[in-house]
C-alpha positions, 0 to 999 in steps of 0.5 A, a space after each residue: 490545517 484540516 481539509 476534510 471538505 475538499 474531496 479526493 478524485 473517487 477512485 475508479 476500480 475500488 471493486 478490483 483486487 489491489 496489487 501493492 508494490 512497496 519500491 522501499 529503497 531498494 537499488 532496483 526500485 530507486 531512481 531510473 530503476 524505479 521508472 523502468 519498474 513502473 513502466 514494467 507494472 503499466 505494461 500489466 496495469 490493463 487487467 483485473 487488479 488495480 497496481 499501486 507504486 509505493 515510491 520514494 519520496 525522492 522519486 515520488 514526482 517523476 514516477 506520478 508524472 509518468 503513470 497512466 494506470 498504475 496509482 503512485 503512492 507515497 512510502 509515509 506522511 507526516 501530519 505536519 503543516 508547511 513550515 519549520 518541519 525540517 526531515 518530515 514529510 509534509 502531506 500537501 506537498 505530497 499531494 501537490 507532487 502527484 501522490 494518488 494515496 500513501 501507506 502508514 505505520 509500516 513495519 519498518 516505520 512505525 508510528 503511534 496511532 495518534 500520529 495516524 489519527 492527526 494525519 487523517 485529520 489533514 488529509 482530503 476527504 477520500 484520500 486513500 491511505 493503507 494502515 499497516 498492521 503487525 496483527 489482528 489487535 493492531 489491524 482493529 485499532 487502525 480500523 476504528 480510524 476509518 483508512 481506506 485499507 489496512 494491510 496485515 503484515 506479521 514483521 518477522 515474515 517480511 522480505 522472507 521466502 514463505 508468504 504469510 498465507 502459508 505461514 500463518 493463514 488464520 492471521 488472514 482470515 482473523 484480521 478480515 473478520 475483525 476489521 470487519 467487525 469494527 468497519 465493514 468499509 475498510 478493505 483488507 490486504 495481506 503481505 509479507 513473503 508474497 511473491 507469486 500468483 498462487 499467494 494472491 489467489 490464496 490471500 483473496 481466499 482467505 478474505 483478503 482484497 489484495 496484497 502488500 508486497 516489495 521484493 517479490 517484485 522489486 528482486 525479481 530478475 524477470 519483473 515481467 514474469 512475475 507481474 504476469 504471474 500475480 495479475 494472472 492468478 486473478 
C-alpha cells in the first residue's frame, strides 16, 4: 500500500555532513555490543555531523528506543506488505519499530532497480533512504528514482585498508557530478575503506556530503578515539 501522503518528520540537520556507520552483522556491533556502540556514537553526536547507526533488523527496535541524537536506520527493506512474506523485511513494521531511514542495494545485498522503485512507492514521503551504488552508472540510474542519498562504494574496496578517497578519488567526484546532473536534490556519500578523519575530510573535498563506513568503527579497538577523529575532521 502506497503511503506517500504520510509525511515523515523532516530531518533536523540536512545541511550537516553525514557519518553513517553500518553495523552489518559484526559480533562487535550486534546484541549488547550494538547497544554499547550506539552509546559511543551518542557521546559524539552533539557536533558538526549527523550520525547514523545502520542496525541489524534484530537490534533495530532496541537501538531505536535508546537513541537520542543518533538516527537508527534499517540495513535493508523489501517492497512487501504485511502478510505472507516469510523472511522479508516489511517496511511498515520497521517504521513502527523506530527505523528513521534505511539503506538499500548495498554491495552485500544487491537488488534490482524495480525493487528500489517499488520500495520508494511504499514508504512515507520524506523517509530517508540511502541507495548504494558500485559505480557512476549505477549511481545515475538510482538518482533518477529520487532517493534521499546515494553512497558510491566500489565493492573491491569495501572492508579494505585503503579508502576510496585515496584509491579512486575520481569515482567520488565523478559520481557527485553525475548524480547532481540527474537530480540535484540527492545528497552523495562515499564509502569503501573509509577509516579516519582524513578520509572524511578528503571525501568532502571531493564533493561528497558524508561517508558510509563499517569496520573502521565497528572493529576499532578504541571506538571513542575513532569517532572523535571522524567528527573532529569536520
